[in-house]
Structure formats: structure tokens, C-alpha cells
VEXNULO-362511 format. One line per 10 residues: number of its first residue (from 1); their letters; for each residue x, y, z of N, C-alpha, C. Coordinates in Angstrom, 1 decimal, decimal comma, always signed. Example, Ala and Ser with C-alpha at 12.3 -4.5 7.8 and 13.67 -1.06 7.14 Angstrom:
<atoms>
1) AS) +13,2 -5,7 +7,8 +12,3 -4,5 +7,8 +13,2 -3,3 +7,8 | +12,8 -2,2 +7,1 +13,7 -1,1 +7,1 +12,9 +0,0 +7,9 $
</atoms>
This chain:
<atoms>
1) MSQQQTKNCI) -60,7 +122,8 +67,7 -59,7 +122,8 +66,6 -58,7 +123,9 +66,7 | -59,2 +125,1 +67,0 -58,3 +126,3 +67,1 -57,3 +126,1 +68,3 | -57,7 +125,4 +69,3 -56,8 +125,1 +70,4 -55,6 +124,2 +69,9 | -55,9 +123,3 +69,1 -54,9 +122,4 +68,6 -53,9 +123,2 +67,7 | -54,4 +124,2 +67,0 -53,5 +124,9 +66,1 -52,6 +125,8 +66,9 | -52,9 +126,2 +68,1 -52,1 +127,2 +68,8 -51,0 +126,4 +69,7 | -51,1 +125,1 +69,6 -50,1 +124,3 +70,4 -48,7 +124,6 +69,9 | -47,7 +124,6 +70,8 -46,3 +124,6 +70,4 -45,9 +123,4 +69,6 | -45,0 +123,5 +68,7 -44,6 +122,4 +67,9 -43,1 +122,3 +67,8 | -42,5 +121,4 +68,4 -41,0 +121,2 +68,3 -40,7 +119,9 +67,5 $
11) TLRGSAQIIC) -39,9 +120,0 +66,5 -39,6 +118,9 +65,7 -38,4 +118,1 +66,3 | -38,1 +117,0 +65,8 -36,9 +116,2 +66,3 -35,7 +117,0 +66,0 | -35,6 +117,7 +64,9 -34,4 +118,5 +64,6 -34,3 +119,7 +65,5 | -35,4 +120,3 +65,8 -35,4 +121,5 +66,7 -35,0 +121,1 +68,1 | -35,5 +119,9 +68,5 -35,2 +119,4 +69,9 -33,7 +119,0 +70,0 | -33,2 +118,4 +68,9 -31,7 +118,0 +68,9 -30,9 +119,3 +68,9 | -31,3 +120,4 +68,3 -30,6 +121,6 +68,3 -30,6 +122,2 +69,7 | -31,7 +122,1 +70,4 -31,8 +122,6 +71,8 -30,8 +121,9 +72,7 | -30,8 +120,5 +72,5 -29,9 +119,7 +73,3 -28,4 +120,1 +73,0 | -28,1 +120,3 +71,7 -26,7 +120,6 +71,4 -26,3 +122,0 +71,8 $
21) EYLKFAINSV) -27,2 +122,9 +71,8 -26,9 +124,2 +72,3 -26,6 +124,2 +73,8 | -27,4 +123,4 +74,5 -27,1 +123,2 +76,0 -25,7 +122,6 +76,2 | -25,4 +121,6 +75,4 -24,1 +121,0 +75,5 -23,0 +122,0 +75,3 | -23,1 +122,9 +74,3 -22,1 +123,9 +74,0 -21,9 +124,8 +75,2 | -23,0 +125,2 +75,8 -22,8 +126,1 +76,9 -22,3 +125,4 +78,2 | -22,8 +124,2 +78,4 -22,4 +123,4 +79,5 -20,9 +123,1 +79,5 | -20,4 +122,6 +78,3 -19,0 +122,3 +78,2 -18,2 +123,5 +78,4 | -18,6 +124,6 +77,7 -17,8 +125,9 +77,9 -17,8 +126,3 +79,4 | -18,9 +126,2 +80,0 -19,0 +126,6 +81,4 -18,0 +125,8 +82,3 | -17,9 +124,5 +82,0 -17,0 +123,6 +82,8 -15,5 +124,0 +82,5 $
31) LFQRGLYPPE) -15,2 +124,2 +81,2 -13,9 +124,5 +80,8 -13,4 +125,8 +81,5 | -14,3 +126,8 +81,5 -14,0 +128,1 +82,2 -13,9 +127,9 +83,7 | -14,9 +127,4 +84,3 -14,9 +127,3 +85,8 -13,9 +126,4 +86,4 | -13,5 +125,4 +85,6 -12,5 +124,5 +86,1 -11,0 +125,0 +85,8 | -11,0 +126,1 +85,1 -9,7 +126,8 +84,9 -8,8 +126,1 +83,9 | -9,4 +125,4 +82,9 -8,5 +124,7 +81,9 -7,9 +125,7 +81,0 | -8,5 +126,8 +80,8 -7,9 +127,9 +79,9 -8,0 +129,2 +80,6 | -7,2 +130,2 +80,2 -7,2 +131,5 +80,9 -8,6 +132,2 +80,8 | -9,0 +132,8 +81,8 -10,3 +133,5 +81,8 -10,5 +134,5 +80,7 | -9,3 +135,2 +80,3 -9,4 +136,2 +79,3 -9,7 +135,6 +77,9 $
41) TFKAEQQYGI) -9,6 +134,3 +77,8 -9,9 +133,7 +76,5 -11,4 +133,3 +76,3 | -12,2 +133,8 +77,3 -13,7 +133,6 +77,2 -14,4 +134,9 +77,1 | -15,6 +134,9 +76,5 -16,4 +136,1 +76,4 -17,8 +135,8 +77,0 | -18,4 +136,8 +77,6 -19,7 +136,6 +78,2 -20,8 +136,7 +77,1 | -21,8 +135,8 +77,3 -23,0 +135,8 +76,4 -24,2 +135,6 +77,3 | -25,3 +136,3 +76,8 -26,6 +136,1 +77,5 -27,3 +134,9 +76,9 | -27,7 +134,0 +77,7 -28,5 +132,8 +77,2 -29,3 +132,2 +78,4 | -30,5 +131,8 +78,1 -31,4 +131,3 +79,1 -31,7 +132,3 +80,2 | -31,5 +133,6 +80,0 -31,8 +134,6 +81,0 -30,7 +134,8 +82,0 | -29,5 +134,2 +81,7 -28,3 +134,3 +82,6 -27,1 +134,6 +81,7 $
51) TLLITENDQI) -26,0 +135,1 +82,4 -24,7 +135,3 +81,7 -23,9 +134,0 +81,7 | -23,5 +133,6 +80,5 -22,6 +132,4 +80,4 -21,4 +132,8 +79,6 | -20,3 +132,0 +79,8 -19,0 +132,2 +79,2 -18,7 +131,3 +78,1 | -18,3 +131,8 +77,0 -18,0 +131,0 +75,8 -16,5 +131,2 +75,4 | -15,8 +130,2 +75,0 -14,4 +130,3 +74,6 -14,3 +131,1 +73,3 | -13,2 +131,9 +73,2 -12,8 +132,5 +71,9 -11,6 +131,9 +71,3 | -11,2 +130,7 +71,8 -10,1 +130,0 +71,3 -10,6 +129,3 +70,0 | -10,0 +129,6 +68,9 -10,5 +129,1 +67,6 -10,4 +127,6 +67,5 | -9,4 +127,0 +68,1 -9,3 +125,5 +68,0 -10,4 +124,8 +68,8 | -10,7 +125,3 +70,0 -11,7 +124,7 +70,8 -13,1 +125,0 +70,1 $
61) KSFLSNLLSQ) -13,3 +126,2 +69,6 -14,6 +126,5 +68,9 -14,8 +125,5 +67,7 | -13,7 +125,3 +66,9 -13,8 +124,4 +65,8 -14,1 +123,0 +66,2 | -13,4 +122,5 +67,3 -13,6 +121,2 +67,8 -15,0 +121,0 +68,3 | -15,5 +121,9 +69,0 -16,9 +121,8 +69,6 -17,9 +121,9 +68,5 | -17,7 +122,8 +67,5 -18,6 +122,9 +66,4 -18,8 +121,6 +65,6 | -17,6 +121,0 +65,3 -17,7 +119,8 +64,5 -18,3 +118,7 +65,3 | -17,9 +118,6 +66,6 -18,5 +117,5 +67,5 -20,0 +117,6 +67,6 | -20,5 +118,9 +67,8 -21,9 +119,0 +68,1 -22,8 +119,0 +66,9 | -22,2 +119,4 +65,7 -23,0 +119,2 +64,5 -23,2 +117,8 +64,1 | -22,1 +117,0 +64,4 -22,3 +115,5 +64,1 -23,2 +114,9 +65,2 $
71) SEEWIVNKKV) -23,1 +115,3 +66,4 -23,9 +114,8 +67,5 -25,4 +115,1 +67,2 | -25,7 +116,3 +66,6 -27,1 +116,7 +66,3 -27,7 +115,7 +65,3 | -26,9 +115,3 +64,3 -27,4 +114,4 +63,3 -27,7 +113,0 +63,9 | -26,8 +112,6 +64,8 -27,0 +111,3 +65,4 -28,1 +111,3 +66,4 | -28,3 +112,4 +67,1 -29,4 +112,5 +68,1 -30,7 +112,5 +67,4 | -30,8 +113,2 +66,3 -32,0 +113,2 +65,4 -32,4 +111,7 +65,1 | -31,4 +110,9 +64,8 -31,6 +109,5 +64,4 -31,5 +108,5 +65,6 | -31,6 +109,0 +66,8 -31,6 +108,2 +68,0 -30,4 +107,3 +68,1 | -29,2 +107,8 +67,8 -28,0 +106,9 +67,8 -27,1 +107,3 +68,9 | -27,4 +108,3 +69,7 -26,5 +108,7 +70,8 -27,2 +108,4 +72,2 $
81) SKLSLVIINV) -26,4 +107,8 +73,1 -26,9 +107,6 +74,4 -26,4 +108,6 +75,4 | -25,1 +109,0 +75,2 -24,6 +110,1 +76,0 -23,3 +110,7 +75,4 | -22,9 +111,9 +75,9 -21,7 +112,5 +75,6 -20,9 +112,6 +76,9 | -19,6 +112,5 +76,9 -18,8 +112,6 +78,1 -17,7 +113,6 +77,9 | -17,7 +114,6 +78,8 -16,6 +115,6 +78,8 -15,6 +115,1 +79,9 | -14,4 +114,7 +79,4 -13,4 +114,1 +80,3 -12,3 +115,1 +80,5 | -11,9 +115,3 +81,8 -10,8 +116,2 +82,2 -9,6 +115,3 +82,6 | -8,5 +115,5 +81,9 -7,4 +114,6 +82,1 -6,1 +115,3 +82,5 | -5,4 +114,7 +83,4 -4,1 +115,2 +83,9 -3,1 +115,1 +82,7 | -2,5 +116,2 +82,3 -1,6 +116,2 +81,1 -0,4 +115,3 +81,4 $
91) ANKEVLECWD) +0,1 +115,4 +82,6 +1,4 +114,7 +82,9 +1,3 +113,2 +82,9 | +0,3 +112,6 +83,5 +0,2 +111,2 +83,6 -1,0 +110,6 +82,9 | -1,8 +111,4 +82,2 -3,0 +111,0 +81,4 -4,1 +110,4 +82,3 | -4,1 +110,6 +83,6 -5,1 +110,1 +84,5 -6,4 +110,9 +84,3 | -7,5 +110,3 +84,3 -8,8 +110,9 +84,2 -9,2 +111,4 +85,6 | -9,4 +112,7 +85,8 -9,7 +113,3 +87,1 -11,2 +113,6 +87,2 | -11,9 +113,8 +86,1 -13,3 +114,2 +86,2 -14,0 +113,8 +84,9 | -15,2 +113,5 +85,0 -16,0 +113,2 +83,8 -17,4 +113,7 +84,0 | -17,8 +114,5 +83,0 -19,2 +115,0 +83,0 -20,0 +114,2 +82,0 | -20,9 +113,4 +82,4 -21,8 +112,6 +81,5 -23,1 +113,4 +81,2 $
101) FNVQYEEGDI) -23,4 +113,5 +79,9 -24,6 +114,1 +79,5 -25,4 +113,0 +78,8 | -26,4 +112,5 +79,6 -27,1 +111,3 +79,1 -28,4 +111,7 +78,4 | -28,5 +111,2 +77,2 -29,7 +111,5 +76,3 -30,7 +110,4 +76,3 | -31,9 +110,7 +76,7 -33,0 +109,7 +76,6 -34,0 +110,2 +75,7 | -34,7 +109,3 +75,0 -35,6 +109,7 +73,9 -37,0 +109,5 +74,4 | -37,8 +110,5 +74,1 -39,2 +110,6 +74,6 -40,2 +110,6 +73,4 | -41,4 +110,3 +73,7 -42,4 +110,1 +72,6 -42,9 +111,4 +72,0 | -42,8 +112,5 +72,8 -43,4 +113,8 +72,3 -44,9 +113,8 +72,4 | -45,6 +114,6 +71,6 -47,0 +114,7 +71,6 -47,6 +113,8 +70,6 | -48,2 +112,7 +71,1 -48,6 +111,6 +70,2 -49,7 +112,1 +69,2 $
111) ELSKEKKETV) -50,7 +112,8 +69,8 -51,8 +113,3 +69,0 -51,3 +114,3 +67,9 | -50,5 +115,2 +68,3 -50,0 +116,2 +67,4 -49,1 +115,6 +66,3 | -48,4 +114,5 +66,7 -47,5 +113,8 +65,8 -48,3 +113,1 +64,7 | -49,4 +112,6 +65,1 -50,3 +111,9 +64,1 -50,8 +113,0 +63,1 | -51,1 +114,1 +63,6 -51,6 +115,2 +62,7 -50,6 +115,7 +61,8 | -49,3 +115,9 +62,3 -48,2 +116,4 +61,5 -47,5 +115,3 +60,7 | -47,8 +114,1 +61,0 -47,2 +112,9 +60,3 -45,7 +112,9 +60,5 | -45,3 +113,4 +61,6 -43,9 +113,2 +62,0 -43,8 +113,4 +63,6 | -42,8 +112,9 +64,2 -42,7 +113,0 +65,6 -42,4 +114,4 +66,1 | -43,3 +115,0 +66,8 -43,1 +116,3 +67,3 -43,5 +116,4 +68,8 $
121) GSKDLKKIQQ) -43,0 +117,4 +69,5 -43,3 +117,7 +70,8 -44,1 +119,0 +70,9 | -44,7 +119,3 +72,1 -45,5 +120,5 +72,2 -45,2 +121,3 +73,4 | -44,0 +121,0 +74,0 -43,6 +121,7 +75,3 -43,3 +123,1 +75,0 | -43,7 +124,0 +75,8 -43,4 +125,5 +75,7 -41,9 +125,7 +75,7 | -41,4 +126,5 +74,7 -40,0 +126,8 +74,7 -39,5 +127,5 +75,9 | -40,3 +128,4 +76,4 -39,9 +129,2 +77,6 -39,7 +128,2 +78,8 | -40,6 +127,3 +78,9 -40,5 +126,3 +80,0 -39,2 +125,5 +79,9 | -38,9 +125,1 +78,6 -37,6 +124,3 +78,4 -36,4 +125,1 +78,8 | -36,4 +126,4 +78,4 -35,3 +127,3 +78,7 -35,1 +127,6 +80,2 | -36,3 +127,6 +80,9 -36,2 +127,8 +82,3 -35,5 +126,6 +83,0 $
131) EIRDVMLQVA) -35,9 +125,4 +82,5 -35,3 +124,1 +83,0 -33,8 +124,1 +82,7 | -33,4 +124,5 +81,5 -32,0 +124,5 +81,2 -31,3 +125,5 +82,0 | -31,9 +126,7 +82,3 -31,2 +127,7 +83,1 -31,0 +127,1 +84,5 | -31,9 +126,4 +85,0 -31,8 +125,8 +86,4 -30,6 +124,8 +86,4 | -30,5 +124,0 +85,3 -29,3 +123,1 +85,2 -28,0 +123,9 +85,1 | -28,0 +124,9 +84,3 -26,7 +125,7 +84,1 -26,3 +126,3 +85,5 | -27,3 +126,8 +86,2 -26,9 +127,4 +87,5 -26,4 +126,3 +88,5 | -27,0 +125,1 +88,3 -26,5 +124,0 +89,2 -25,1 +123,5 +88,8 | -24,8 +123,6 +87,5 -23,5 +123,3 +87,0 -22,4 +124,2 +87,7 | -22,7 +125,5 +87,7 -21,8 +126,5 +88,3 -21,7 +126,2 +89,8 $
141) ATISYLPFLD) -22,8 +125,9 +90,5 -22,8 +125,7 +91,9 -22,0 +124,4 +92,3 | -22,2 +123,4 +91,4 -21,5 +122,1 +91,7 -20,0 +122,2 +91,6 | -19,6 +123,0 +90,6 -18,1 +123,2 +90,3 -17,4 +123,8 +91,6 | -18,2 +124,6 +92,3 -17,6 +125,3 +93,5 -17,1 +124,3 +94,6 | -17,7 +123,1 +94,6 -17,2 +122,2 +95,7 -16,5 +121,0 +95,1 | -16,1 +121,0 +93,9 -15,3 +119,9 +93,3 -13,9 +120,1 +93,7 | -13,1 +119,0 +93,8 -11,7 +119,1 +94,2 -10,9 +120,1 +93,3 | -10,0 +120,8 +93,9 -9,2 +121,8 +93,1 -8,3 +121,0 +92,2 | -8,2 +121,4 +90,9 -7,3 +120,8 +89,9 -5,9 +121,4 +90,0 | -5,0 +120,8 +90,7 -3,7 +121,5 +91,0 -2,7 +121,0 +90,0 $
151) CRCTFDVLIH) -3,1 +120,6 +88,8 -2,1 +120,1 +87,8 -2,6 +120,7 +86,4 | -1,7 +120,6 +85,5 -2,1 +121,1 +84,1 -3,0 +120,0 +83,5 | -4,2 +120,5 +83,1 -5,2 +119,5 +82,5 -5,6 +119,8 +81,1 | -6,1 +118,8 +80,4 -6,6 +119,0 +79,1 -8,0 +118,3 +79,1 | -8,7 +118,3 +78,0 -10,0 +117,7 +78,0 -10,3 +117,0 +76,7 | -11,2 +116,1 +76,7 -11,7 +115,4 +75,5 -13,2 +115,2 +75,6 | -13,9 +115,0 +74,5 -15,3 +114,7 +74,6 -15,6 +113,4 +73,8 | -16,2 +112,5 +74,5 -16,5 +111,2 +73,9 -18,0 +111,1 +73,6 | -18,3 +110,6 +72,4 -19,7 +110,4 +72,1 -20,0 +108,9 +72,1 | -21,0 +108,5 +72,9 -21,4 +107,1 +73,1 -22,5 +106,9 +72,0 $
161) AKTDCDIPEK) -22,1 +106,3 +70,9 -23,0 +106,2 +69,8 -23,2 +104,7 +69,4 | -24,2 +104,4 +68,7 -24,5 +103,0 +68,2 -23,4 +102,6 +67,2 | -23,1 +101,3 +67,2 -22,0 +100,8 +66,4 -22,2 +101,0 +64,9 | -23,4 +101,2 +64,4 -23,7 +101,4 +63,0 -23,4 +102,8 +62,5 | -23,0 +103,7 +63,4 -22,7 +105,1 +62,9 -21,5 +105,2 +62,1 | -21,5 +106,0 +61,0 -20,3 +106,2 +60,2 -19,4 +107,2 +61,0 | -18,2 +106,8 +61,3 -17,3 +107,6 +62,1 -16,6 +108,6 +61,2 | -16,7 +109,9 +61,4 -16,0 +110,9 +60,6 -14,5 +110,6 +60,5 | -13,9 +111,0 +59,4 -12,5 +110,9 +59,2 -11,8 +111,7 +60,3 | -10,7 +111,2 +60,8 -9,8 +111,8 +61,9 -10,4 +111,6 +63,3 $
171) WAEAEPIAIA) -11,6 +111,0 +63,4 -12,2 +110,6 +64,7 -11,7 +109,2 +65,0 | -11,5 +108,9 +66,3 -11,0 +107,6 +66,7 -12,0 +107,0 +67,7 | -12,0 +105,7 +67,8 -12,8 +105,0 +68,8 -12,0 +105,1 +70,1 | -12,7 +105,4 +71,2 -12,1 +105,6 +72,5 -12,3 +104,4 +73,4 | -11,3 +104,3 +74,3 -11,4 +103,2 +75,3 -12,4 +103,7 +76,4 | -13,0 +102,8 +77,1 -13,9 +103,2 +78,2 -13,0 +103,9 +79,3 | -13,6 +104,9 +79,9 -12,8 +105,6 +80,9 -13,3 +105,2 +82,3 | -12,3 +105,3 +83,2 -12,6 +104,9 +84,6 -11,9 +105,9 +85,5 | -12,6 +106,3 +86,6 -12,0 +107,2 +87,6 -11,9 +106,4 +88,9 | -10,6 +106,3 +89,4 -10,4 +105,6 +90,6 -11,0 +106,3 +91,8 $
181) NAQNVKLKTF) -11,6 +105,6 +92,7 -12,2 +106,2 +93,9 -13,2 +107,3 +93,6 | -14,1 +107,1 +92,7 -14,9 +108,1 +92,1 -16,1 +108,5 +93,0 | -16,5 +109,7 +93,0 -17,7 +110,3 +93,7 -18,6 +110,8 +92,6 | -19,9 +110,6 +92,7 -20,8 +111,0 +91,6 -21,8 +112,0 +92,2 | -22,1 +113,0 +91,4 -23,2 +114,0 +91,7 -24,1 +114,1 +90,5 | -25,4 +113,8 +90,7 -26,4 +113,9 +89,7 -27,1 +115,3 +89,7 | -27,1 +116,0 +88,6 -27,7 +117,3 +88,5 -29,2 +117,1 +88,1 | -29,9 +118,3 +88,0 -31,3 +118,3 +87,6 -31,3 +117,9 +86,1 | -32,5 +117,4 +85,7 -32,7 +117,0 +84,3 -33,5 +118,1 +83,6 | -33,5 +118,1 +82,3 -34,5 +118,9 +81,6 -35,0 +118,1 +80,4 $
191) STSLHNMETV) -36,2 +118,5 +79,9 -36,8 +117,7 +78,9 -37,4 +118,7 +77,8 | -37,3 +118,3 +76,6 -37,9 +119,0 +75,5 -39,3 +118,4 +75,1 | -39,6 +117,3 +75,7 -40,7 +116,4 +75,4 -40,4 +115,4 +74,3 | -39,2 +115,6 +73,6 -38,7 +114,6 +72,7 -37,4 +114,0 +73,1 | -36,6 +114,8 +73,9 -35,4 +114,3 +74,5 -35,3 +114,8 +75,9 | -34,8 +113,9 +76,8 -34,5 +114,2 +78,2 -33,0 +114,2 +78,4 | -32,5 +115,2 +79,0 -31,1 +115,3 +79,3 -30,8 +115,3 +80,8 | -30,0 +114,3 +81,1 -29,5 +114,1 +82,5 -28,0 +114,4 +82,6 | -27,6 +115,2 +83,5 -26,2 +115,6 +83,7 -25,7 +115,0 +85,0 | -24,5 +114,3 +84,9 -23,9 +113,6 +86,1 -22,4 +113,9 +86,0 $
201) VSYKLVD) -21,9 +114,4 +87,1 -20,4 +114,6 +87,2 -19,8 +113,5 +88,1 | -18,7 +112,9 +87,7 -17,9 +112,0 +88,5 -16,6 +112,6 +88,7 | -16,0 +112,5 +89,9 -14,7 +113,1 +90,1 -13,9 +112,2 +91,1 | -12,6 +112,4 +91,0 -11,7 +111,6 +91,9 -11,7 +112,3 +93,2 | -11,9 +111,5 +94,3 -11,8 +112,0 +95,6 -10,4 +112,2 +96,0 | -10,0 +113,3 +96,5 -8,6 +113,6 +96,8 -8,3 +112,9 +98,2 | -7,2 +112,2 +98,2 -6,8 +111,6 +99,5 -6,6 +112,6 +100,6 $
</atoms>
């Protein structure tokens, strides 16, 4: 009985928060390392045992905060299948790169869930953070061999959600995106035991 009581317990909400925190750092890392904004507009933060960079641009911070708080609610309710960070050529609106963050839903700890009367996971938080750190290091390594972005670029984030979601005001439905002559790289996955996150980057091969 005492062994059961010492088990870790991650709720659906807690797991969704871990997923969205990863998304915040992953998106910021891509924005910084792909040079979409000047390096001096980012600050260093310690997270997952490594140094990561976060934007200090108020517009981007507000955009990501609204996006991820809404995503958290939808992930808790199993309504999101993936988020896509899209990098676009400002001049001709061509999509040059897409980072897909695929969310898969897991059962968690079935026995502990029965006891708690809600769906929970029991994976050790340190283990989850180690897995996320490995993914973040891989994001940085992958960026180093992606094609150079030699044009002015902007970005958007698309949420792939179920059709019964209430879309917030000022949000718009997006068209499916396609990259011509695309190359794909699949990164490591991590799991909270309630959610599994797979990261895949697609980019346009330069002629």
C-alpha cells in the first residue's frame, strides 16, 4: 500500500502543461536559430538542465501565450492532433519550412487512475524532462543542417483541432499547407505517459 502512495501522479492538466511548456521553448528555439528575429531580442533561460532562448518581443510573447493557453484546454479534452509552426517567405507567401508537433493520447497508469477516479500518469517528472532535453538538443542540431533562409521570413502556428472546438474570436480557419519538393526529418519523441509528443520538420529542398 505504501508503495502505491509514493507513486508519481501526473494529471491530464499537468501533462498538458508539460506539453505546452515544451511547445513554448521549441517554437522559441526555432524562431531564434532560424534567424527570424534579431538575436538581441531573445534572453537566455535555464530549462530541462540546458540553456534555451526565449523572445522578449511583446507581440510574439502575447501571441504564443494566447495560442498555448487555448491549446492546453483543447489538449486536456483530447481535441488537438498537432500544432504546426510554419515559416513563410514574406515576399511571395511560399511555405519554406514546417515544424509539426504531433500529439498522441496515452492511457496513463490504469490502476492509479482507478484509485484516483480520474485519468492520471505515474511517470517520473525527471525522466520526462530528460526526454524533453534530448529533443530540444536535437532541435538545435537539426537546425544546423537545414537550408539557409536567404529571404525575409515570418511565421504562423496552426492548431489541428476537432471541428467541434469553439474557435476564439479573431482566430481564422487555415488552409492546408504544402511544401513543394519537401524533405522530412523525424526527431525523438517524449512521453508523459498521458501524452506522447512527436516532432517532425519538413523543409523545401534548395535546387
